[in-house]
C-alpha positions in Angstrom: -17.3 20.9 36.9 -15.2 18.9 34.5 -11.5 20.4 34.3 -9.0 19.7 31.9 -6.5 16.9 33.1 -3.5 18.9 32.6 -4.7 22.0 34.6 -6.1 19.9 37.5 -2.5 18.3 37.9 -0.6 21.6 37.5 -2.8 23.4 39.6 -3.0 20.9 42.2 0.7 21.2 42.4 0.6 24.6 42.7 -1.7 25.1 45.5 -1.9 21.9 47.5 -4.1 19.3 48.2 -6.3 21.0 50.6 -6.5 24.4 48.9 -7.2 22.9 45.8 -9.9 21.0 46.9 -11.4 24.3 48.7 -10.9 25.8 44.9 -12.6 22.7 43.0 -15.5 22.7 45.2 -16.1 26.5 44.5 -16.2 25.9 41.0 -19.5 24.1 41.7 -21.1 26.6 43.3 -23.1 29.7 42.1 -20.6 32.8 41.6 -21.3 35.8 44.0 -23.0 38.7 42.1 -21.6 42.0 42.5 -22.0 45.5 41.5 -19.5 48.7 42.0 -21.8 52.0 42.3 -21.1 55.1 40.5 -21.0 57.4 43.9 -20.5 60.5 41.8 -24.0 60.2 40.0 -25.2 60.3 43.6 -25.7 56.6 43.7 -24.9 55.2 47.6 -25.3 51.8 48.5 -28.0 49.6 47.2 -30.6 48.3 49.8 -29.9 44.6 49.6 -26.1 45.1 49.3 -23.2 43.9 51.6 -19.9 45.7 50.8 -17.0 44.2 48.9 -14.6 44.8 51.9 -11.5 46.0 49.3 -13.9 48.3 47.5 -15.8 51.1 49.2 -18.4 51.3 46.2 -18.1 47.5 45.6 -21.5 45.6 47.0 -22.1 41.8 46.6 -26.2 41.4 46.2 -28.3 38.4 47.5 -29.4 37.6 43.9 -28.9 37.9 40.4 -31.0 40.4 38.8 -32.4 41.1 35.3 -29.3 43.4 34.7 -30.6 44.0 30.9 -33.7 45.6 32.1 -32.9 48.0 34.7 -32.4 51.7 33.4 -30.3 52.9 36.2 -27.6 50.2 34.7 -28.2 52.0 31.5 -27.6 55.1 32.9 -24.3 54.3 34.5 -25.2 54.4 38.2 -23.5 51.1 38.5 -21.3 48.7 37.1 -21.7 44.9 36.9 -18.1 43.7 37.9 -17.1 40.4 39.7 -15.6 41.5 43.2 -11.9 40.4 42.8 -11.4 42.9 40.1 -12.4 45.6 42.2 -8.9 45.4 44.1 -7.3 47.7 41.6 -9.2 50.4 43.4 -7.2 49.3 46.7 -4.0 49.5 45.2 -4.6 52.9 43.7 -6.2 54.1 46.7 -2.9 53.0 48.6 -0.3 54.8 46.0 -1.9 57.1 44.3 -2.4 60.3 46.5 -2.1 63.4 43.7 -3.1 63.9 40.3 -1.8 61.8 37.9 -1.9 60.5 34.2 -2.7 56.7 33.6 -3.2 54.2 31.1 -5.2 51.1 31.4 -3.4 49.4 28.5 -5.8 46.3 27.9 -9.2 47.8 29.1 -12.1 46.1 27.7 -14.7 46.0 28.7 -14.3 48.6 31.0 -14.3 47.4 34.8 -10.9 48.4 36.3 -11.1 51.6 33.7 -14.3 52.3 35.7 -13.1 51.7 39.1 -9.7 53.3 38.4 -11.9 56.4 37.6 -13.8 56.4 41.1 -10.8 56.7 43.0 -8.1 58.6 41.3 -7.4 62.1 42.5 -9.3 65.2 41.1 -7.1 66.4 38.3 -6.0 62.9 37.1 -6.3 61.9 33.5 -6.8 58.3 32.5 -6.4 57.0 28.9 -8.5 53.8 28.8 -7.0 51.4 25.5 -8.2 48.4 23.9 -6.2 47.2 21.1 -9.2 45.0 19.6 -11.7 46.9 17.6 -15.0 45.4 18.6 -14.0 45.5 22.2 -12.8 48.8 21.9 -16.3 50.0 21.0 -17.5 48.1 23.7 -15.1 49.8 26.1 -16.3 53.3 24.6 -19.8 52.6 25.7 -19.0 51.8 29.6 -16.9 54.3 30.0 -19.6 56.8 28.2 -22.3 55.7 30.5 -20.0 56.2 33.3 -19.8 59.8 32.8 -16.6 60.9 33.8 -14.9 63.6 31.6 -11.4 62.9 32.5 -11.1 60.1 30.3 -9.9 59.5 26.4 -10.9 55.9 25.2 -8.3 54.5 22.2 -7.7 51.7 20.1 -4.3 51.0 19.9 -1.6 48.5 20.0 0.9 48.5 23.1 3.8 49.6 20.3 2.0 52.2 19.3 1.8 53.8 22.8 5.7 53.6 22.5 5.9 55.0 19.2 3.7 58.1 20.6 6.4 59.0 23.1 3.7 60.0 25.6 4.6 58.8 29.2 2.3 58.1 32.4 2.8 58.0 35.8 0.4 54.9 36.1 -0.1 51.9 34.0 -2.3 49.1 34.6 -1.5 46.4 32.2 -4.7 43.6 33.3 -2.7 41.6 30.3 -4.7 38.9 28.2 -4.3 35.4 29.8 -5.3 31.9 29.5 -8.5 32.5 31.8 -8.1 29.9 34.7 -9.9 32.4 36.9 -12.9 32.6 34.8 -13.9 28.9 34.5 -16.7 29.3 37.0 -18.3 32.2 34.9 -17.5 30.9 31.6 -17.6 27.4 30.0 -15.9 28.6 27.2 -13.1 29.4 29.0 -12.6 25.8 30.2 -12.9 24.6 26.3 -10.4 26.9 25.1 -7.6 26.1 27.9 -4.2 24.2 26.8 -0.7 24.1 28.2 0.5 25.6 25.1 -1.7 28.3 25.5 -0.4 29.3 29.2 3.0 29.2 27.2 1.8 32.1 24.6 0.0 34.1 27.1 3.2 34.3 29.3 5.2 35.3 26.3 2.5 38.1 25.5 2.0 39.1 28.7 5.9 40.3 28.4 5.8 41.7 25.4 3.2 44.0 26.7 4.8 44.8 29.5 8.2 45.9 27.8 5.9 47.7 25.7 4.3 49.4 29.3 8.0 50.2 30.5 8.8 52.3 28.0 5.7 54.6 28.5 6.4 54.8 32.3 8.0 57.6 33.6 10.7 56.9 36.1 9.3 56.4 39.4 6.1 55.6 38.3 3.7 52.6 39.2 2.8 49.6 37.2 0.1 47.3 38.0 0.0 43.8 37.1 -2.8 41.6 36.5 -4.1 38.5 35.3 -7.3 36.2 35.7 -5.4 33.3 35.8 -3.8 31.1 38.5 -0.7 29.1 36.8 2.6 30.7 38.2 4.1 31.2 34.4 1.8 33.9 33.8 1.8 35.1 37.5 4.9 35.0 39.8 7.5 33.8 37.3 6.3 37.2 35.2 7.0 39.4 38.5 10.5 37.9 38.8 11.1 38.5 34.8 9.8 42.1 35.3 12.0 42.8 38.3 15.3 40.9 37.0 14.9 42.4 33.6 13.3 45.8 33.7 14.9 46.5 37.5 11.0 46.7 39.1 10.4 46.7 42.7 7.6 44.8 43.9 5.4 47.0 46.6 3.3 45.5 49.4 -0.6 46.3 49.4 -2.5 46.6 52.6 -4.7 43.5 52.7 -6.8 42.5 55.8 -6.3 38.8 57.0 -10.2 38.1 56.9 -10.3 39.1 53.1 -8.9 35.7 52.2 -6.2 37.2 49.8 -3.6 34.3 49.2 0.0 35.0 48.8 2.5 33.8 46.2 2.2 29.9 45.6 5.7 29.6 44.1 8.3 28.0 46.3 11.0 30.3 46.9 9.3 33.7 45.7 9.4 36.4 48.1 7.5 39.3 46.5 4.5 40.3 47.9 1.7 39.2 45.5 -2.3 38.8 45.7 -4.1 35.8 44.7 -7.9 35.6 44.7 -9.1 32.1 44.8 -12.6 30.7 44.6 -13.4 28.8 48.1 -10.9 30.9 49.8 -11.8 34.7 48.4 -15.2 36.0 47.9 -14.7 36.4 43.8 -13.6 35.0 40.8 -9.9 34.0 40.1 -7.2 36.9 40.1 -3.5 37.7 40.1 -2.3 41.3 41.0 1.0 42.9 41.8 2.2 46.8 42.0 5.5 47.5 41.0 7.7 50.4 40.7 9.9 51.8 38.2 13.5 53.2 39.5 13.7 56.7 39.2 16.8 56.6 37.5 15.9 54.1 35.1 18.0 51.3 36.2 21.6 50.1 35.1 21.0 46.9 34.2 21.6 45.5 30.6 17.8 45.3 29.9 16.4 48.5 32.0 14.7 50.8 29.2 17.0 53.6 30.2 15.2 55.0 26.8 11.9 56.2 28.6 11.4 60.0 28.5 11.0 61.5 32.2 8.2 63.8 33.0 7.1 65.4 36.0 3.9 65.4 37.7 1.4 64.0 35.3 2.7 66.2 32.2 3.4 64.5 28.7 5.6 64.8 25.7 4.0 66.4 23.1 4.7 65.0 19.6 7.0 66.9 16.8 4.5 67.3 14.0 0.5 65.8 13.4 -0.2 63.4 10.9 -1.7 65.1 8.1 -4.9 62.8 8.1 -5.6 64.0 11.7 -4.7 67.2 11.1 -7.6 68.0 8.4 -9.8 66.0 10.8 -9.3 68.4 13.6 -8.6 71.9 13.3 -8.6 72.9 16.9 -11.3 74.6 17.6 -14.0 74.5 15.2 -14.5 78.5 14.0 -17.6 77.8 11.2 -19.4 75.7 14.4 -20.8 77.7 17.2 -19.7 75.5 19.9 -22.6 74.6 22.6 -20.3 75.7 25.8 -23.7 76.6 27.7 -24.3 72.2 27.7 -21.2 71.8 29.7 -21.2 72.5 33.6 -18.4 74.9 33.9 -18.6 75.8 29.9 -15.4 77.8 28.6 -14.0 78.4 31.9 -13.5 74.7 32.6 -13.4 73.0 29.1 -11.9 73.5 25.6 -14.3 72.4 22.9 -12.8 70.9 19.8 -13.9 69.6 16.4 -12.7 66.0 15.6 -14.3 64.9 12.2 -17.8 65.6 12.9 -17.7 64.9 16.5 -17.3 67.9 19.1 -15.4 66.9 22.3 -15.4 69.2 25.6 -12.2 68.5 26.9 -11.4 69.8 30.7 -8.5 72.1 30.4 -6.1 70.4 32.8 -6.1 67.4 29.9 -5.8 69.5 27.0 -1.8 68.6 26.4 -2.4 64.8 26.6 -5.6 65.3 24.3 -3.5 66.9 21.5 -0.6 64.3 22.1 -3.3 61.2 21.8 -4.9 63.0 19.0 -1.6 63.3 16.8 -0.2 60.4 17.4 -3.1 57.9 18.3 -6.7 56.5 17.4 -9.1 57.9 19.5 -12.5 56.7 19.9 -14.0 59.2 22.2 -12.7 62.2 24.3 -13.7 64.2 27.6 -17.1 64.9 26.8 -18.9 63.8 23.6 -20.8 67.1 23.3 -22.9 65.9 20.4 -22.1 65.4 16.5 -22.6 68.0 13.9 -25.2 67.1 11.2 -25.6 70.0 8.4 -25.7 73.4 10.5 -26.8 71.4 13.6 -24.9 69.8 16.5 -26.9 66.8 17.5 -26.6 66.2 21.5 -24.6 62.8 22.0 -25.9 60.3 24.4 -22.5 60.4 26.1 -23.6 64.1 27.1 -26.8 63.3 28.8 -24.9 60.9 30.6 -21.7 62.6 31.8 -21.5 64.0 35.1 -20.5 67.5 33.3 -24.3 67.9 32.0 -25.6 71.4 32.4 -29.1 70.0 32.9 -30.6 73.4 33.1 -29.8 73.7 29.3 -32.6 71.5 28.4 -36.0 70.6 28.8 -36.5 67.6 31.0 -39.4 64.6 30.6 -39.4 62.2 33.4 -40.4 58.8 32.0 -42.1 56.2 33.7 -40.7 52.4 33.8 -42.0 51.0 30.3 -41.7 54.4 28.8 -37.9 54.0 29.9 -37.8 50.6 28.8 -38.9 51.3 25.1 -36.9 54.6 25.1 -33.7 52.3 25.7 -34.9 49.6 23.3 -35.1 53.0 20.8 -38.5 52.5 20.1 -40.9 55.5 19.8 -41.9 57.3 22.8 -44.9 60.0 23.3 -43.8 63.0 25.0 -46.5 65.1 27.1 -48.2 67.5 25.0 -46.4 70.5 26.4 -43.3 69.5 25.7 -40.8 72.1 24.1 -39.9 71.5 20.6 -35.9 70.7 20.5 -33.5 68.6 22.0 -35.1 67.0 25.4 -33.6 65.1 28.0 -35.2 62.1 29.2 -34.9 60.5 32.7 -36.1 57.8 34.9 -36.4 58.6 38.6 -34.4 61.5 38.0 -31.4 59.9 36.5 -30.8 60.7 32.7 -30.8 58.4 29.8 -30.6 60.2 26.7 -32.2 62.9 24.5 -34.9 63.0 22.3 -36.0 65.7 19.5 -39.4 66.7 19.5 -40.4 67.8 16.2 -44.0 68.4 17.4 -46.3 65.4 15.4 -43.8 63.1 17.2 -40.5 63.0 18.8 -37.2 61.2 17.7 -35.4 58.6 19.6 -31.8 59.6 19.8 -30.4 56.7 21.9 -27.5 55.3 19.9 -28.7 52.0 17.8 -25.5 50.0 19.0 -26.6 50.7 22.6 -30.2 49.3 22.3 -31.9 46.9 24.6 -32.2 44.0 22.1 -34.3 41.6 23.8 -38.1 41.6 23.1 -39.1 40.6 26.5 -41.4 42.8 28.4 -40.7 42.6 32.6 -43.6 42.1 34.1 -42.3 44.5 37.2 -39.8 46.7 37.2 -36.6 45.3 37.4 -34.2 47.7 39.0 -31.6 47.6 41.7 -33.1 48.4 45.5 -31.6 52.0 46.8 
């Protein structure tokens, strides 16, 4: 791989000749392929997988399959994620032992969000945010497929969270960066790199962290990460967070054989975790865990204006925006809520009308749902039960893939592999003659894929247009992860 001359010079200075040599050689090797399975959907170790040592649900694969044509991927049974990024689950497992409210501030496409959902204690609530709308839509799709009901997906800028008054116990800042850690996987990242962009990213990262700090309760945990190697975006920003925002860096338990590298900045004596290709089995990553002082600190730059919160409570805004008052009138009175579609029904969930969408919200996250709805832009929340169409409610694809789905509420039709791929392409699929009329859940190997509406002489495919497989290729045999 031909590296930018300035990058190569600077990185060799940071790493030293021997480490830099191992890194450069690794860039010409095939990157490892890894997935993280969704244990809440009953998925275990893949047949040909070797466990990622720092993530209990992560596995390396021997080769890269045609993921696009695997129904289990589209059903949210696993997430394709490079192994280094799974380390966030290690940090959360070490420092989060009770239910929390968490914000993933720059979350698209959703790898770290779904990793967090896999390890957060029961009763936790995660707000997963992405400022860029197109990327936020991808985030909402991936979160919907993962199927956890304890998550809200938003499309806002970090400053919007400051204005909202909502505070969190844990905030993940996987900040936009110069992308040096993705050189092996993304040729475009090499061409876009520049020293000027490194400087711009470092400043932007501090702005994002400063916003996040205002939204973090005293005593809360902030996880900072980048996919880059330079010290300006990594150790130097950690020093800035400690000096200006009064943060304490927390140690993270790691094993020597994992090949995780410590700080590369001379004189920097705080623990950080660096993942370097050629040393660790994954792509480039930097991560650090930081604690906000309980008292907010006394330094001139400490953001003592942050509101405090006990447990995982949140502050409720004083008044709703008028547009959103019109959008959601609490529980919808004119529409009968399909309570029976959700396992636990009205005892575990409250049902809300948001525009033409019906949200089933776990009772424990109703306050944060109302706060978020009042002050921020929500793309999805809880379980998207369905969408109102006239006097009917059309069940949502997210409902089919949710771990909260009551499967007894719908007749089920099992599809073979060709039919499953046709369904995921949003093509017409024939149902058995004895299939009841109405909404039907379709499955592959017992795993829910989505809904169809059987109207007798034909069945309408309700799979979302924007989720469909766009390739016209027809695999000669099933392309699925061995289970």
